[in-house]
C-alpha angles and dihedrals in degrees: 000000000000129000131209124230091277093053095253119139111254122226107251134176094284092054090049091051092050092046091051093048093049092047089051090048091055092044091053089054089064093217096315121133112266092219121229138311096039089153093057091046092052094045092050092050094047101038099059097053090042092056093041092052094046091049091054091046092057094041091252095303104153095198092054093043092051090050093050091047092046094233135117116270091238090053089051091051091052091050092047089055094043092054095039091247096127097115131074101229110356098058098029098053117121093247094055094050089072091065099054118130 
């Protein structure tokens, strides 16, 4: 995450992707109410592939992944279990990532 000279977070490519996806989500609703808990829905859909991708990047090293993510290793372990990403190849294969909560 980068910061400008005033310490504010700049809007990078990830922010633009999220913005585009949320705008498309609202457009697809055709004016209907999106319901509640949009924040939790977005976080659940973003967090699992984020963790999965970082784990692959560090060859499944939990210490390195936790450091990159900026979270405690025990927190990472809990999230790996919660999303069913606790295995090296079985649960982190491309086909299983489609079935994440």
